[in-house]
N, C-alpha and C positions, 0 to 999 in steps of 0.2 A: 192569219193570226189577227184576232180581233183587236181593235184598239181601245183602250179604255181610258175616259175623260180623266182628268185632274179630281174633279167631285166624286166620281164613281170609285175611283180608287182610294180615296180617302174614307168613303162611307164603308167599303169592304173592308179597310183595314180597321176601323172602329169597330165595326160588327164583330171581325175576329178577335180583337183584343178582349171585347166584354163577353164574348163566349168563352175565351179561355180563362176567364177570371169568376165567371159565375159558379161552377161547381167546386172551385177550391177554397176551403176556409183557410184564412191566415190567422196568425197570432193576434194580429190587430182586431180580428172579428169577435175573437172571444173575449168574454166580459172580464175576466181576470189576470192578472198579469202573472209571470211564472213566479212560483214560490209555494211555501208550505201554507196550508190552511187545516181548518177544523170544519167537516162536514158533519150534516146530522144523517143518518142512516133512516130510510123510511121504507115501508111495505106498500106496494102499488094498492093491494086489497085492502088495506088498512092505514090510509094515508094519514090519518089523526092520532094513530096509535103511538106511544112513548116508545122510543128506541134506544139507539146509544149513538157515541160520535166515534168518527174517523179522521185519522189524520191522511189528508191528502197533499200529494205532491205533482205539481204542475209545472211541466218543461215541455211547453207545448213543440209538438204536437202529443208528448207522451204525459199520460196522467198514470199515477201509482197511487193506490190505496191501501191503507195501513191499518190494522185493529191493534191497539196498542194497550189498551185496558179492559178488554171485556172478552170474555173466552166462551160465550153463549152460542149465538147463531154462526158467526165467524172463528175460525182459529186465529189465534194470536199471529201478528205478522202481517206478511203482504195478503191481501184480499184481491186484488185486481191490478194488472199491469197492461195499459192498452194505449191505443191511438185515440185522440179526440177527433171526431168528425162530424161535421154538421150534415144532419140529416135531412135535406131539403123537404122531400114530401111531408114529414112529421113536424117540421120546424123544432127539431130538438138536437141538442148535442148527445152523440151516441159513443159508445166505447167499443171500438173495432178491434178485432182479434185477427180476423183474416179479411182479405179483400172481398169477400162475400158478404159481410156485414154490411157494407157500404150500399148494396143492392136489396137491402131486406125491405120487404114490403110492411112488415110490421116490427115496431121496436118498443122496448122498455116493458113495463108491466108484467104481465106473466106470459107474454107471448114467447115463442122460440126464437125471435130476434134477439139483436144486441140491447144490452142495457143503456139507460141512457141516465145523465146527471143533469141537475138544474144548478148550473153555477151561479146564477144569479142568487137564488135562495140558499146555496151550498147545500144541495141535498143530494145523496147517492140512493137511487132507487134500486130495489130488487123485488122480487115476486112475494 
């Protein structure tokens, strides 16, 4: 059995703790507290085009998006119900519906990947 010195053990422990926390997003990392918000809908292909407002309910890690007053693009009622997840490669918060979404190489816009939200600007993006 190999003997590990005190400083080596501390270094290995620190490395393990850092490794365990890197891929996980916590509620403290999300820019909004749990609550109800109004988000603006935006189209990825026409980001400056006027759209409509959506009611967003955040109970980290869940997000629910509702259309309360416009029956055009989305039906009235629940539009999206997903898990918020920090997608490290794109540096964006994504809407996860299954575990495969977390490994997506492309996200948002009109990709085949999961949708994204901009919590800072309170924008719900779609194609």
